[in-house]
VMD Tcl script that draws the C-alpha trace (Angstrom):
set ca {
  {-0.14 0.13 0.13}
  {1.15 3.44 -0.93}
  {0.78 6.48 1.32}
  {0.06 9.67 -0.34}
  {0.76 13.28 1.10}
  {-1.54 13.86 4.33}
  {-2.65 17.15 5.83}
  {-2.46 17.14 9.58}
  {-5.14 19.58 10.83}
  {-5.68 20.89 14.40}
  {-8.53 23.35 15.58}
  {-7.57 26.02 18.07}
  {-10.41 28.63 18.93}
  {-11.54 30.09 22.15}
  {-10.12 28.48 25.35}
  {-6.92 26.99 24.13}
  {-3.59 28.81 24.23}
  {-1.61 28.49 20.91}
  {1.10 26.68 22.68}
  {-1.18 23.49 22.16}
  {-1.08 23.43 18.41}
  {2.56 24.28 18.75}
  {3.30 21.22 20.68}
  {1.02 18.80 18.85}
  {2.48 19.80 15.33}
  {6.20 19.83 16.25}
  {5.91 16.45 18.11}
  {4.18 15.04 14.86}
  {6.97 16.49 12.70}
  {9.71 15.16 15.00}
  {8.55 11.50 14.76}
  {6.80 11.04 11.28}
  {8.48 10.03 8.22}
  {5.41 10.88 5.92}
  {4.93 13.63 3.59}
  {2.92 16.01 5.74}
  {1.56 19.61 5.42}
  {0.55 21.11 8.73}
  {-2.62 23.24 9.23}
  {-4.66 24.78 11.96}
  {-8.10 25.99 11.97}
  {-7.84 29.16 14.21}
  {-8.95 32.79 14.59}
  {-5.64 33.51 15.91}
  {-3.26 32.92 12.83}
  {-0.47 35.28 13.59}
  {0.03 33.39 16.80}
  {0.94 29.94 14.82}
  {4.43 28.82 14.56}
  {5.93 28.86 10.99}
  {5.54 25.01 10.54}
  {1.83 25.56 10.53}
  {-0.27 27.12 8.11}
  {-3.55 28.86 9.38}
  {-6.87 28.30 8.13}
  {-9.44 30.97 9.48}
  {-12.67 29.15 10.17}
  {-15.12 29.32 7.42}
  {-17.81 29.32 9.94}
  {-16.69 30.47 13.69}
  {-18.92 28.66 16.06}
  {-19.03 27.73 19.70}
  {-16.33 25.53 21.22}
  {-16.11 21.89 19.80}
  {-18.64 22.90 16.93}
  {-15.42 24.39 15.35}
  {-14.44 21.18 14.34}
  {-17.27 20.99 11.70}
  {-15.16 23.43 9.51}
  {-13.11 20.01 8.95}
  {-15.89 18.96 6.50}
  {-16.02 22.34 4.56}
  {-15.34 21.91 0.69}
  {-12.84 24.61 1.19}
  {-10.26 22.33 3.27}
  {-7.04 21.65 1.45}
  {-7.22 18.80 -0.85}
  {-6.26 15.19 -0.16}
  {-6.26 13.24 2.99}
  {-6.99 15.10 6.37}
  {-5.87 13.57 9.80}
  {-7.45 15.48 12.46}
  {-6.26 15.30 15.94}
  {-7.57 16.84 19.31}
  {-5.11 19.51 20.99}
  {-4.88 17.52 24.24}
  {-3.50 14.46 22.87}
  {0.02 13.76 23.63}
  {2.08 12.02 20.93}
  {4.50 9.59 22.42}
  {5.80 7.52 19.33}
  {5.74 7.38 15.57}
  {2.43 6.09 14.26}
  {2.81 6.31 10.49}
  {1.76 2.69 10.23}
  {-1.68 3.37 11.56}
  {-1.92 6.54 9.73}
  {-1.29 4.60 6.28}
  {-3.96 2.07 7.43}
  {-6.44 4.78 7.90}
  {-5.68 6.50 4.74}
  {-5.91 3.24 2.76}
  {-9.30 2.23 4.34}
  {-12.34 1.76 2.05}
  {-14.76 3.45 4.65}
  {-15.34 7.12 4.20}
  {-14.07 7.82 7.82}
  {-11.34 6.20 9.79}
  {-11.43 7.06 13.72}
  {-10.80 5.88 17.30}
  {-13.68 4.34 19.37}
  {-14.94 6.73 21.92}
  {-13.19 5.96 25.39}
  {-16.82 5.33 26.94}
  {-19.23 5.14 24.16}
  {-20.58 8.55 25.01}
  {-24.55 8.65 24.79}
  {-24.31 5.36 22.93}
  {-22.02 6.66 19.90}
  {-19.03 4.50 19.15}
  {-17.48 7.28 16.63}
  {-15.09 9.70 18.18}
  {-14.10 13.04 16.69}
  {-10.96 13.24 18.86}
  {-8.82 11.60 16.05}
  {-10.15 11.29 12.35}
  {-8.82 10.54 9.02}
  {-10.85 11.11 5.68}
  {-10.64 12.56 2.23}
  {-11.17 16.26 2.11}
  {-14.67 16.86 0.68}
  {-16.02 13.37 1.51}
  {-18.30 14.75 4.11}
  {-19.48 17.89 2.80}
  {-23.25 17.06 3.64}
  {-22.15 17.05 7.26}
  {-20.91 20.82 6.84}
  {-23.85 21.71 4.89}
  {-26.28 20.32 7.74}
  {-24.52 22.13 10.21}
  {-24.81 25.53 8.46}
  {-28.38 24.83 8.09}
  {-29.01 23.59 11.47}
  {-26.33 25.55 13.90}
  {-28.76 27.36 15.99}
  {-30.87 24.36 16.75}
  {-28.05 22.10 17.67}
  {-25.32 24.41 19.62}
  {-26.53 23.18 22.94}
  {-27.07 19.55 21.73}
  {-25.85 17.30 24.81}
  {-22.86 15.25 23.60}
  {-21.70 18.01 21.12}
  {-20.44 17.33 17.66}
  {-19.34 13.72 17.66}
  {-22.82 12.53 18.77}
  {-24.38 14.84 16.11}
  {-21.95 13.71 13.46}
  {-21.84 9.98 14.03}
  {-25.32 8.94 12.58}
  {-24.37 10.99 9.37}
  {-21.38 9.04 8.52}
  {-21.79 6.56 5.67}
  {-19.21 4.30 6.80}
  {-16.66 4.11 9.49}
  {-13.36 2.28 10.16}
  {-12.34 2.11 13.64}
  {-8.52 1.98 13.73}
  {-8.25 0.88 17.24}
  {-9.94 -2.47 16.51}
  {-6.75 -3.35 14.81}
  {-4.26 -1.24 16.66}
  {-5.62 -1.29 20.29}
  {-2.58 0.41 21.73}
  {-2.80 3.36 19.39}
  {-4.43 5.79 21.51}
  {-5.39 5.44 25.15}
  {-7.55 7.87 27.23}
  {-5.69 9.00 30.30}
  {-8.44 8.82 32.61}
  {-10.73 6.10 31.25}
  {-8.03 3.71 29.86}
  {-4.94 4.27 32.00}
  {-6.23 5.28 35.41}
  {-8.04 3.75 38.15}
  {-10.82 4.85 40.33}
  {-10.03 4.30 44.13}
  {-12.06 5.63 46.91}
  {-13.89 8.00 44.52}
  {-10.58 9.52 43.36}
  {-8.97 9.07 40.01}
  {-5.18 7.56 40.36}
  {-3.28 8.65 37.18}
  {-0.19 6.23 36.80}
  {3.35 7.50 36.63}
  {4.39 4.79 34.22}
  {2.30 2.98 31.24}
  {2.89 0.43 28.62}
  {5.57 1.33 26.18}
  {3.19 0.06 23.36}
  {0.99 2.98 23.83}
  {1.47 5.79 21.05}
  {-0.82 8.32 21.97}
  {-2.42 9.65 25.27}
  {-5.57 11.37 25.08}
  {-5.77 13.93 27.95}
  {-9.46 15.08 27.02}
  {-11.08 16.69 29.85}
  {-9.11 17.66 33.13}
  {-6.16 17.74 33.99}
  {-4.65 18.94 30.66}
  {-1.14 18.33 29.40}
  {0.39 21.55 30.67}
  {-0.89 20.54 34.32}
  {0.77 16.91 34.08}
  {4.47 17.65 34.06}
  {4.95 15.24 36.90}
  {4.33 12.40 34.51}
  {7.24 11.30 32.70}
  {5.53 10.21 29.63}
  {3.77 13.54 29.30}
  {7.04 15.81 30.32}
  {9.24 14.05 27.96}
  {6.94 14.17 25.03}
  {4.85 17.41 25.67}
  {6.64 19.66 28.22}
  {10.03 19.20 26.55}
  {8.99 19.81 23.13}
}
mol new
graphics top color blue
foreach p $ca { graphics top sphere $p radius 0.5 }
foreach p [lrange $ca 0 end-1] q [lrange $ca 1 end] { graphics top cylinder $p $q radius 0.2 }
display resetview
């Protein structure tokens, strides 16, 4: 199977400081051997590092709904790999990316860590051909005011509209682990975050709280986020 050029895209609007896309894209660039173009959908284009090209939101929205810009027909052509900003990259995962790019399904992604509201699809990391889901973007533009406060947000709304989905973690279960729900333990009502994790894990998802900037005590976060 031959890998083509891929667009690595992040979304940074509202609350996130611009150090987050900087860390994500720099670490990806340090580890990959693929032909990559770096993009960030942001309303603060002048704050991006030189590595990353800005995309002004085609439709500025609230919070996670800004991800819906990914499905716009105006996005860069070719495959898009989207990653949430609070994902920490520990290892090269080119093999998994190539697998996602070559999938016959219209969307490749990871499974939601807890199957939130019965939806397996997770928008935390996705790979798809640019323009393949224009109908989702059009539906969003048409219905934004009605769905802005929808419980579960963008992925619960988007999942049912996808024609076919490949879940990459079915084949590569150690690709991405959620820090709270996969790697930590609940003891006496408190979440205990481990100081060490399996060296097979390639991505750590720090969705929710605490965020990577608050986790320097963890060696696998310090070495792959704080020192980048």
